[in-house]
NUKOLTI-553747 format. One record per residue (C-alpha): residue number from 0; residue in three letters; x, y, z. Coordinates in nm, 3 decimals, padded with zeros to 5 digits. Example, Ala and Ser with C-alpha at 12.3 -4.5 7.8 and 13.67 -1.06 7.14 Angstrom:
! NUKOLTI-553747
<0; "ALA"; <01.230; -00.450; 00.780>>
<1; "SER"; <01.367; -00.106; 00.714>>
END
This chain:
! NUKOLTI-553747
<0; "MET"; <04.659; 12.383; 07.437>>
<1; "SER"; <04.577; 12.629; 07.213>>
<2; "ILE"; <04.686; 12.931; 06.987>>
<3; "ILE"; <04.366; 13.091; 06.898>>
<4; "ALA"; <04.423; 13.411; 06.662>>
<5; "VAL"; <04.185; 13.716; 06.784>>
<6; "ASP"; <04.189; 14.095; 06.762>>
<7; "GLU"; <04.497; 14.104; 06.576>>
<8; "ARG"; <04.676; 13.912; 06.807>>
<9; "SER"; <04.732; 13.508; 06.906>>
<10; "LEU"; <04.605; 13.407; 07.251>>
<11; "HIS"; <04.771; 13.053; 07.447>>
<12; "VAL"; <04.495; 12.960; 07.544>>
<13; "GLU"; <04.446; 12.676; 07.876>>
<14; "GLU"; <04.175; 12.409; 07.897>>
<15; "SER"; <04.048; 12.183; 08.053>>
<16; "GLY"; <03.612; 12.036; 08.206>>
<17; "ASP"; <03.321; 11.973; 07.999>>
<18; "PRO"; <03.306; 12.207; 07.668>>
<19; "SER"; <02.950; 12.221; 07.731>>
<20; "GLY"; <03.012; 12.270; 08.087>>
<21; "ARG"; <02.897; 12.612; 08.260>>
<22; "PRO"; <03.219; 12.831; 08.187>>
<23; "TYR"; <03.461; 13.025; 08.378>>
<24; "LEU"; <03.736; 13.222; 08.219>>
<25; "PHE"; <04.019; 13.323; 08.404>>
<26; "LEU"; <04.289; 13.648; 08.367>>
<27; "HIS"; <04.636; 13.638; 08.500>>
<28; "GLY"; <04.777; 13.946; 08.718>>
<29; "TRP"; <05.183; 14.035; 08.731>>
<30; "PRO"; <05.424; 13.887; 08.777>>
<31; "GLU"; <05.198; 13.628; 08.653>>
<32; "SER"; <05.048; 13.352; 08.352>>
<33; "TRP"; <04.745; 13.139; 08.331>>
<34; "ARG"; <04.999; 12.884; 08.492>>
<35; "THR"; <04.889; 13.095; 08.831>>
<36; "TRP"; <04.499; 12.910; 08.773>>
<37; "LYS"; <04.603; 12.543; 08.718>>
<38; "PRO"; <04.561; 12.497; 09.088>>
<39; "VAL"; <04.239; 12.644; 09.058>>
<40; "MET"; <04.113; 12.448; 08.693>>
<41; "ASP"; <04.284; 12.144; 08.877>>
<42; "ALA"; <04.048; 12.160; 09.224>>
<43; "ALA"; <03.716; 12.265; 08.974>>
<44; "PRO"; <03.505; 11.873; 08.870>>
<45; "PRO"; <03.529; 11.773; 08.544>>
<46; "GLU"; <03.210; 11.947; 08.442>>
<47; "ALA"; <03.297; 12.332; 08.510>>
<48; "ARG"; <03.444; 12.435; 08.146>>
<49; "VAL"; <03.728; 12.655; 08.270>>
<50; "ILE"; <03.973; 12.875; 08.087>>
<51; "ALA"; <04.248; 13.064; 08.166>>
<52; "LEU"; <04.468; 13.200; 07.918>>
<53; "ASP"; <04.825; 13.419; 07.886>>
<54; "LEU"; <04.753; 13.775; 07.889>>
<55; "PRO"; <04.818; 13.975; 07.516>>
<56; "GLY"; <05.188; 13.963; 07.550>>
<57; "VAL"; <05.263; 13.789; 07.803>>
<58; "GLY"; <05.435; 13.382; 07.784>>
<59; "GLU"; <05.285; 13.257; 07.430>>
<60; "SER"; <05.063; 13.510; 07.323>>
<61; "THR"; <05.143; 13.844; 07.126>>
<62; "GLY"; <05.023; 14.115; 07.053>>
<63; "GLY"; <05.049; 14.431; 07.329>>
<64; "THR"; <04.775; 14.675; 07.463>>
<65; "ASP"; <05.008; 14.967; 07.588>>
<66; "GLY"; <04.855; 14.793; 07.922>>
<67; "SER"; <04.514; 14.946; 07.896>>
<68; "LYS"; <04.190; 14.770; 08.030>>
<69; "ALA"; <03.964; 14.846; 07.869>>
<70; "ALA"; <04.197; 14.800; 07.576>>
<71; "LEU"; <04.237; 14.414; 07.738>>
<72; "ALA"; <03.870; 14.380; 07.818>>
<73; "SER"; <03.815; 14.432; 07.440>>
<74; "VAL"; <04.044; 14.197; 07.358>>
<75; "VAL"; <03.899; 13.950; 07.647>>
<76; "HIS"; <03.552; 13.999; 07.522>>
<77; "ALA"; <03.638; 13.853; 07.104>>
<78; "LEU"; <03.759; 13.572; 07.281>>
<79; "VAL"; <03.447; 13.480; 07.460>>
<80; "GLU"; <03.284; 13.582; 07.142>>
<81; "HIS"; <03.503; 13.310; 06.934>>
<82; "LEU"; <03.467; 13.091; 07.155>>
<83; "SER"; <03.028; 13.157; 07.218>>
<84; "LEU"; <03.113; 13.157; 07.648>>
<85; "THR"; <02.755; 13.253; 07.764>>
<86; "ASP"; <02.615; 13.277; 08.117>>
<87; "LEU"; <03.003; 13.363; 08.182>>
<88; "THR"; <03.166; 13.349; 08.526>>
<89; "LEU"; <03.486; 13.590; 08.492>>
<90; "ILE"; <03.721; 13.593; 08.671>>
<91; "GLY"; <04.040; 13.840; 08.766>>
<92; "HIS"; <04.284; 13.848; 08.949>>
<93; "ASP"; <04.557; 14.145; 09.065>>
<94; "ALA"; <04.622; 14.329; 08.674>>
<95; "GLY"; <04.313; 14.011; 08.587>>
<96; "GLY"; <04.144; 14.184; 08.802>>
<97; "MET"; <04.179; 14.465; 08.671>>
<98; "VAL"; <04.070; 14.387; 08.330>>
<99; "ALA"; <03.755; 14.202; 08.450>>
<100; "TYR"; <03.616; 14.525; 08.553>>
<101; "ALA"; <03.694; 14.726; 08.267>>
<102; "TYR"; <03.506; 14.421; 08.126>>
<103; "LEU"; <03.174; 14.462; 08.347>>
<104; "ARG"; <03.163; 14.832; 08.257>>
<105; "ARG"; <03.168; 14.776; 07.936>>
<106; "TYR"; <03.023; 14.411; 07.798>>
<107; "ASP"; <02.814; 14.096; 07.915>>
<108; "ALA"; <02.909; 13.872; 08.166>>
<109; "GLY"; <02.648; 13.629; 08.336>>
<110; "ARG"; <02.910; 13.739; 08.672>>
<111; "VAL"; <03.246; 13.906; 08.778>>
<112; "VAL"; <03.463; 13.840; 09.036>>
<113; "ILE"; <03.799; 14.038; 09.144>>
<114; "MET"; <04.057; 13.879; 09.361>>
<115; "ASN"; <04.350; 14.065; 09.586>>
<116; "THR"; <04.329; 14.367; 09.346>>
<117; "VAL"; <04.241; 14.778; 09.362>>
<118; "ILE"; <04.084; 14.926; 09.051>>
<119; "PRO"; <04.232; 15.250; 08.990>>
<120; "GLY"; <03.982; 15.518; 08.995>>
<121; "VAL"; <03.821; 15.346; 09.235>>
<122; "ASP"; <03.812; 15.436; 09.613>>
<123; "PRO"; <04.048; 15.318; 09.808>>
<124; "TRP"; <04.262; 15.389; 09.495>>
<125; "LYS"; <04.476; 15.703; 09.610>>
<126; "ASP"; <04.456; 15.578; 09.948>>
<127; "VAL"; <04.679; 15.283; 09.776>>
<128; "LEU"; <04.868; 15.476; 09.596>>
<129; "ARG"; <04.981; 15.696; 09.881>>
<130; "ASN"; <05.135; 15.364; 10.090>>
<131; "PRO"; <05.486; 15.355; 10.103>>
<132; "TYR"; <05.462; 14.962; 10.108>>
<133; "ILE"; <05.268; 14.944; 09.748>>
<134; "TRP"; <05.643; 15.175; 09.593>>
<135; "HIS"; <05.644; 14.850; 09.311>>
<136; "PHE"; <05.369; 15.073; 09.106>>
<137; "GLY"; <05.591; 15.415; 09.093>>
<138; "LEU"; <05.948; 15.191; 09.004>>
<139; "HIS"; <05.737; 15.033; 08.706>>
<140; "ALA"; <05.509; 15.278; 08.533>>
<141; "VAL"; <05.927; 15.475; 08.495>>
<142; "PRO"; <05.988; 15.450; 08.092>>
<143; "GLY"; <06.247; 15.212; 07.988>>
<144; "LEU"; <06.461; 15.107; 08.333>>
<145; "PRO"; <06.230; 14.828; 08.517>>
<146; "GLU"; <06.360; 14.638; 08.154>>
<147; "LYS"; <06.679; 14.759; 08.248>>
<148; "LEU"; <06.690; 14.616; 08.616>>
<149; "VAL"; <06.513; 14.362; 08.601>>
<150; "ARG"; <06.627; 14.161; 08.286>>
<151; "GLY"; <06.805; 13.854; 08.336>>
<152; "ARG"; <06.705; 13.854; 08.690>>
<153; "GLN"; <06.323; 13.802; 08.661>>
<154; "ALA"; <06.324; 13.509; 08.828>>
<155; "GLU"; <06.492; 13.618; 09.211>>
<156; "TYR"; <06.291; 13.985; 09.126>>
<157; "PHE"; <05.941; 13.757; 09.121>>
<158; "ASP"; <06.070; 13.557; 09.388>>
<159; "TYR"; <06.048; 13.874; 09.617>>
<160; "PHE"; <05.667; 13.989; 09.554>>
<161; "TYR"; <05.589; 13.584; 09.588>>
<162; "ASN"; <05.766; 13.588; 09.949>>
<163; "VAL"; <05.631; 13.904; 10.106>>
<164; "LEU"; <05.276; 13.895; 09.958>>
<165; "SER"; <05.230; 13.508; 10.068>>
<166; "ALA"; <05.123; 13.401; 10.375>>
<167; "ASP"; <05.326; 13.032; 10.331>>
<168; "PRO"; <05.570; 13.143; 10.076>>
<169; "SER"; <05.652; 12.782; 09.956>>
<170; "ARG"; <05.230; 12.727; 09.905>>
<171; "ILE"; <05.414; 12.974; 09.552>>
<172; "THR"; <05.576; 12.621; 09.394>>
<173; "PRO"; <05.910; 12.613; 09.204>>
<174; "GLU"; <05.696; 12.468; 08.908>>
<175; "SER"; <05.491; 12.848; 08.886>>
<176; "ARG"; <05.787; 13.003; 09.024>>
<177; "ALA"; <05.955; 12.883; 08.728>>
<178; "ALA"; <05.681; 12.931; 08.441>>
<179; "HIS"; <05.585; 13.273; 08.563>>
<180; "ALA"; <05.914; 13.354; 08.498>>
<181; "ALA"; <05.994; 13.166; 08.173>>
<182; "ALA"; <05.665; 13.416; 08.094>>
<183; "TYR"; <05.828; 13.748; 08.107>>
<184; "GLU"; <06.128; 13.648; 07.966>>
<185; "SER"; <06.155; 13.836; 07.631>>
<186; "ASP"; <06.232; 14.166; 07.634>>
<187; "LYS"; <05.821; 14.194; 07.479>>
<188; "ALA"; <05.692; 14.027; 07.731>>
<189; "LEU"; <05.870; 14.203; 08.012>>
<190; "THR"; <05.736; 14.547; 07.918>>
<191; "ALA"; <05.397; 14.412; 07.839>>
<192; "GLY"; <05.435; 14.336; 08.237>>
<193; "PHE"; <05.508; 14.632; 08.330>>
<194; "ASP"; <05.275; 14.830; 08.085>>
<195; "LEU"; <04.988; 14.742; 08.325>>
<196; "TYR"; <05.110; 14.946; 08.584>>
<197; "ARG"; <05.219; 15.182; 08.337>>
<198; "ALA"; <04.805; 15.274; 08.201>>
<199; "PHE"; <04.699; 15.302; 08.552>>
<200; "SER"; <04.657; 15.685; 08.556>>
<201; "GLN"; <04.426; 15.609; 08.236>>
<202; "ASP"; <04.286; 15.337; 08.359>>
<203; "ALA"; <04.151; 15.578; 08.645>>
<204; "LYS"; <03.998; 15.812; 08.412>>
<205; "ASP"; <03.818; 15.553; 08.220>>
<206; "ASN"; <03.718; 15.373; 08.528>>
<207; "ALA"; <03.617; 15.792; 08.656>>
<208; "ALA"; <03.407; 15.870; 08.355>>
<209; "LEU"; <03.196; 15.485; 08.356>>
<210; "THR"; <02.871; 15.607; 08.658>>
<211; "GLU"; <02.608; 15.364; 08.527>>
<212; "PRO"; <02.510; 15.184; 08.768>>
<213; "THR"; <02.505; 14.794; 08.663>>
<214; "THR"; <02.323; 14.484; 08.790>>
<215; "THR"; <02.623; 14.245; 08.721>>
<216; "PRO"; <02.650; 14.002; 09.013>>
<217; "VAL"; <02.994; 14.101; 09.133>>
<218; "LEU"; <03.208; 13.907; 09.409>>
<219; "TYR"; <03.480; 14.078; 09.582>>
<220; "LEU"; <03.775; 13.792; 09.695>>
<221; "ARG"; <04.059; 13.922; 09.961>>
<222; "GLY"; <04.272; 13.706; 10.109>>
<223; "ASP"; <04.273; 13.717; 10.538>>
<224; "GLY"; <04.713; 13.784; 10.472>>
<225; "GLU"; <04.626; 14.068; 10.173>>
<226; "GLY"; <04.597; 14.391; 10.440>>
<227; "GLY"; <04.355; 14.604; 10.430>>
<228; "ASP"; <03.993; 14.688; 10.488>>
<229; "ILE"; <03.799; 14.507; 10.288>>
<230; "THR"; <03.448; 14.740; 10.333>>
<231; "THR"; <03.625; 14.974; 10.175>>
<232; "TYR"; <03.690; 14.906; 09.920>>
<233; "ALA"; <03.335; 14.743; 09.889>>
<234; "ASP"; <03.271; 15.101; 09.937>>
<235; "GLY"; <03.475; 15.241; 09.648>>
<236; "PHE"; <03.267; 14.959; 09.433>>
<237; "ARG"; <02.869; 15.045; 09.565>>
<238; "ARG"; <02.955; 15.446; 09.529>>
<239; "ALA"; <03.110; 15.299; 09.215>>
<240; "GLY"; <02.787; 15.196; 09.095>>
<241; "ILE"; <02.850; 14.812; 09.162>>
<242; "GLU"; <02.471; 14.785; 09.331>>
<243; "ASN"; <02.477; 14.396; 09.361>>
<244; "LEU"; <02.820; 14.282; 09.543>>
<245; "THR"; <02.916; 14.022; 09.772>>
<246; "THR"; <03.276; 14.052; 09.902>>
<247; "GLU"; <03.450; 13.800; 10.108>>
<248; "VAL"; <03.762; 13.722; 10.286>>
<249; "LEU"; <03.979; 13.407; 10.200>>
<250; "LYS"; <04.108; 13.264; 10.507>>
<251; "ASP"; <04.527; 13.171; 10.542>>
<252; "ALA"; <04.552; 13.312; 10.239>>
<253; "GLY"; <04.748; 13.643; 10.081>>
<254; "HIS"; <04.808; 13.784; 09.751>>
<255; "PHE"; <04.867; 13.516; 09.546>>
<256; "SER"; <04.519; 13.306; 09.705>>
<257; "GLN"; <04.473; 13.139; 09.381>>
<258; "GLU"; <04.798; 12.978; 09.418>>
<259; "GLU"; <04.814; 12.970; 09.805>>
<260; "GLN"; <04.433; 12.849; 09.872>>
<261; "PRO"; <04.296; 12.682; 09.530>>
<262; "ALA"; <04.034; 12.472; 09.694>>
<263; "GLN"; <03.907; 12.739; 09.917>>
<264; "VAL"; <03.941; 13.021; 09.589>>
<265; "TRP"; <03.757; 12.778; 09.362>>
<266; "SER"; <03.416; 12.668; 09.638>>
<267; "ARG"; <03.406; 13.030; 09.613>>
<268; "ILE"; <03.310; 13.093; 09.330>>
<269; "GLN"; <03.178; 12.800; 09.186>>
<270; "ALA"; <02.939; 12.879; 09.449>>
<271; "PHE"; <02.887; 13.260; 09.352>>
<272; "ALA"; <02.796; 13.110; 09.027>>
<273; "GLU"; <02.575; 12.851; 09.100>>
<274; "ARG"; <02.373; 13.185; 09.374>>
<275; "THR"; <02.342; 13.427; 09.062>>
<276; "GLY"; <02.362; 13.187; 08.787>>
<277; "GLU"; <02.070; 12.920; 08.603>>
<278; "ARG"; <02.090; 12.569; 08.661>>
<279; "PHE"; <02.322; 12.586; 08.323>>
<280; "GLY"; <02.177; 12.339; 08.033>>
<281; "ASP"; <01.811; 12.514; 08.146>>
<282; "ALA"; <01.668; 12.745; 07.858>>
<283; "PRO"; <01.626; 13.088; 08.128>>
<284; "THR"; <01.233; 13.137; 08.218>>
END
């Protein structure tokens, strides 16, 4: 564990593996912390450099961003530069996937993996907003109200999502659930989490304004228990200008695939990195 000062914020960063190995940087979503990536990091071989952080305001990281995915991408970019990460594989799940998309549109990355999320302003965004099963998007966007309702009940409230959205809720371990609840224990952390939702309208406008095509390789992963047609998401990415897109379905996995099927998730990410990058350590030709 380390606390790294970047962009006038302090970021809690966890790292393992070979410091000179190919870097993989993991971004969590809601209601999660860096701890959601531990099973995937444990599945990685020792020669990989795997890094996860608490997003600003969550857990032991400080400094909010009002939930803006562009602002969060700027913080992540400052961390990438601080750590001198090259040929980076950036992985984001849920809201972390939205941050990874914002990063992809603004900064250089070797490749980007987006998991189990819809991107604001990118099809099928409007269809997702109309889905009554996604009721929490609206609740979480109300100023102040979700904090009042959830304060002191973080574990119970978060459990609802783990239990409903997982293919097998028992795979989200008690240790992981407790770590996530603790990461949002303070009022500031709760607000940082709900701000991710309050920024969606601005995120959608920001993303809609980014129309230049990009050839950066993108892998979109979706659990087979997540629901939704992955081809619809693929069509949306391509219409938005993602020219080098691969999609894959994770078997026997719901929304929290990184905790439900960590070995499978790591295998897909590593294969994608090796397929789309130079053999790590070689000079480019």
